[in-house]
C-alpha positions as CSV (number, residue, x, y, z in Angstrom):
1,M,77.4,-35.0,5.5
2,S,79.6,-31.8,5.4
3,G,78.0,-30.6,2.0
4,D,81.0,-32.2,0.1
5,F,80.3,-34.6,-2.7
6,P,79.8,-38.2,-1.3
7,K,83.0,-40.3,-1.6
8,N,81.3,-43.7,-1.9
9,A,77.8,-45.3,-2.6
10,E,77.2,-45.7,1.2
11,E,77.6,-41.9,1.7
12,A,75.6,-41.2,-1.3
13,R,72.6,-43.3,0.2
14,L,72.8,-41.9,3.5
15,D,72.9,-38.2,2.1
16,R,69.8,-39.2,-0.1
17,D,67.9,-40.6,3.0
18,A,68.8,-37.5,5.0
19,T,67.6,-35.4,2.2
20,R,64.5,-37.3,1.7
21,E,63.6,-37.1,5.5
22,E,64.3,-33.2,5.6
23,L,62.0,-32.8,2.5
24,T,59.3,-34.9,3.9
25,E,59.3,-32.9,7.1
26,T,59.3,-29.6,5.1
27,L,56.4,-30.9,2.9
28,D,54.4,-32.0,6.0
29,A,54.9,-28.5,7.7
30,L,53.7,-26.8,4.4
31,G,50.8,-29.1,4.2
32,Q,49.8,-28.1,7.7
33,K,50.1,-24.5,7.1
34,L,48.1,-24.7,3.9
35,D,45.3,-26.8,5.4
36,V,43.1,-23.8,6.1
37,K,40.1,-25.8,6.8
38,S,41.7,-27.7,9.7
39,R,43.4,-24.5,11.0
40,V,40.0,-22.8,10.9
41,K,38.3,-25.6,12.7
42,E,41.1,-25.8,15.3
43,N,40.6,-21.9,15.9
44,V,36.8,-22.3,16.1
45,D,37.2,-25.1,18.5
46,E,39.6,-23.0,20.7
47,K,37.2,-20.0,20.7
48,L,34.3,-22.3,21.6
49,D,36.2,-23.6,24.3
50,Q,36.9,-20.0,25.7
51,A,33.3,-18.9,25.2
52,T,32.2,-22.0,27.2
53,A,34.4,-21.4,30.0
54,K,33.2,-17.7,30.2
55,V,29.6,-18.9,30.1
56,A,30.5,-21.3,32.9
57,D,32.1,-18.5,34.9
58,V,29.0,-16.2,34.6
59,T,26.4,-19.0,35.0
60,N,26.5,-22.5,36.2
61,E,28.1,-25.7,34.7
62,P,24.9,-27.2,33.1
63,T,24.1,-24.0,31.3
64,A,27.7,-24.1,29.9
65,V,27.3,-27.7,28.7
66,K,24.1,-26.7,26.9
67,F,25.8,-23.7,25.3
68,R,28.7,-26.0,24.0
69,Q,26.0,-28.4,22.7
70,G,24.1,-25.6,20.9
71,A,27.2,-24.4,19.4
72,D,28.2,-27.9,18.0
73,V,24.7,-28.3,16.7
74,V,25.0,-24.9,14.8
75,R,28.5,-26.1,13.4
76,S,27.2,-29.4,12.2
77,N,24.0,-27.9,10.6
78,P,24.9,-24.3,9.6
79,V,22.4,-23.9,6.6
80,P,19.1,-24.3,8.6
81,V,20.3,-22.2,11.3
82,F,21.4,-19.5,8.9
83,A,18.0,-19.7,7.1
84,G,16.2,-19.4,10.3
85,V,18.3,-16.4,11.4
86,L,17.9,-14.7,8.0
87,G,14.0,-15.3,8.3
88,L,14.0,-13.7,11.7
89,V,15.8,-10.8,10.5
90,I,13.4,-10.3,7.5
91,V,10.3,-10.6,9.9
92,I,12.0,-8.2,12.4
93,R,12.8,-5.7,9.5
94,L,9.2,-5.9,8.3
95,I,7.7,-5.4,11.7
96,L,9.8,-2.3,12.1
97,R,9.1,-0.9,8.7
98,R,5.3,-1.6,9.4
99,G,5.7,0.2,12.8
100,S,7.5,3.3,11.3
101,N,4.8,3.8,8.6
102,S,2.0,4.1,11.0
């Protein structure tokens, strides 16, 4: 297809099919770029893999496996972990405040 108007019905169908295929590929690429949730998940997985490798370098392999399992648990249940960390921060702050008043 040289960009000219199709000369017959068969050329028109081929041009239409090629255009549809190009449009489908473009829409798929745009869909992947706009799927922020999947891109973030992939990025987090990549960072966790890097962190696990660093933990394995510093410690031993079973520790790295436990680290990865813990990270996966946190990712699957973020609300209880966040609530626990928030509670811990509040307790530490209260202890520090009480210590500074004495």
